[in-house]
N, C-alpha and C positions, 0 to 999 in steps of 0.2 A: 582463438581462445574463447571459451565459454564465458558469457557475460551475465551478471546479475546487476540490476539497477534498482537502487532504493530511491523512491520518489519522496523527497523530504526526509533527509537522513538525520535531521535534528542534531542531537548532541554527539552522534557517532557511535553510541554504545552498541547498537545492533550491528551496524556494518563492521565494527571492530570484532565483534564476536563471530560474525559470519566469515570474516577474512581468515580466521584460524581453522574454520571447518571446511572451507572451500579454497584450499591453497592453490589449486590449479585453475581457478577462475579469476577473471577480472571483476572486481566489485566496484561499482560506480555509485557514489552517494551524491545526490543533488540537493542542495539546501539554499534557499533564498535569503534567510535571515543571516546577516553578517555575524552576529554574536554566536548563534548556534553553529554556523560554519567554522568559526574560529575555535570553538570548543571541540569540534570534530577533528580539525587539523591538529590540535594539541593532544588529542587522545590517540588517534590512529597513526601508527607508524608502519603498518604492513605495506610491503612493496606491491602487493596485488590489489591495492585500493587506490582509486582515483577520486578525489573530492572536487566538486564543482560548485562554486558560489554563484548561482543563477537560478532562475525560475525553470522548473522542469517543463513548463509550457514552451519555453524558448529552446530547450535542449532536445527534447524527444523528437520533434519534427525533423531535426537535422540528422538523426540517426538513419543508418541504412535500413531499408525494409528487410524483413525476415532475418534479422541479425542478432536478436537478443534472446537469451534463454529464459530469463525470468525478470519480471518487474515486481517490486514490493511496494505496497502502499499501506503503511501501518498508521492507523488513526489519521487518515487524510483530513485536511481542512474540510469542514462541511460543504464548502462550495464545490468540492470535487466528488461528492457522494450523496448529498442531501436530495431527496426526491423532489423537493420544491424547486431545486435549481438544475434539474436534469438536462434542460435544454442547453445550459452553459457547459456542463461537464461531459456530456455524452460524446461530443466530437473529440475531446481530448482522448478518451478511451478508444475511440476508433483509430486514432494515431498509434496508441499503444499496441492495439491489435495488429496493425500493419507492420510494426517494428519487430514483433515477436516472430521467432522462427517457427516452423511447423512443429506442433506439439509444445510450443513455448507456454510458460505458466505466468499467470497474473495472480498474485496473492493480495487480497485486501482484508484487513482487519479493521473494523469500524465499530462505532458505538451507535446504538439506537436509543434516543431519548425523546421525550415530548417537550414542547415549548416551555412548559412551566416547571420542568424537572420533577414532575410527579411520577409515581411509579408507572412503569410501562407494562401494560397488560400483555398477556401471552398472545391475545388476538392481534393487538397492534404490532407486536414484535414479528409474528408470523406474516402479517400482511406486508410489512416493510421489507422483510427478507425476500418474499416472493416477488414484490415489485422490482426491487433492485436486481434480483437474479434475472427477471424477465428482460430488463433493459440490456444487461450484458449479453444475454442470449440473442437479442435482436441485433447486436453488433456482429455476432458470429462466434462468440465464445461458447464453449461447452462447459457445463458445470461439472466439476469433479467432486467437490465437497462443499457443503454448507453446514456450519455447526456453531453452537454457542461457546464451544471450547476451542482454544487456539493452541497450536503446538508451542511448547515452552521455548523453542529455539527463537521465536519471534517476540518474546516477552520484552517489554520496555518498562521504564519506571512509571510512565503515564498509564499504560495498560494495567499494571499492578494496582495503581491508585484507583482507576475506574472499576476494577474487578471487586473492590471492597464495598461497592454500592450497587449490588446486582438488581435491586428493585427499580432504581431510577435510571441506571445506566446499563443497558444490555449490550453485550459484546457479540459481534457476529464475525465469523471467519469464513471467507470465501476463497475457494481455489478454482480458478477458471483455466481452461486449456484452449489454445488456438487450434 
């Protein structure tokens, strides 16, 4: 069965929506926060969804190599994408790469801000996009798409909120292929 894993499924809104669109897939939501996990459990009733209350850092290494069709990381915690912390998160995405099947997809939607939450210049935005893309390419990923627009299918309440402040919070959508 084809499998999509959401890393940090939060309140379950996205995985619930996806379960209706991908009825022939197994959707796995991994969430560390007990409160958010419980919200997901209360919301999601689809039979094609499995919710796990644990750290995805514990779960992903246990998955079979070359077995996952798609990973989703929507607004990952900065410790999993911030350039200043790349030495700590790059190895995790190496594991994600290993678990993806051939032509498997990694979707990342993240925000780019500066430390003081001042407006982000186009130069800073482009620089950070390129640096992050370079890191994922060094792992072995191929870049399929990079954009400041994200497909509405991946919309979340937090993304909508962040999108209301486009000067200080710039959104970037990455689609990488194994």
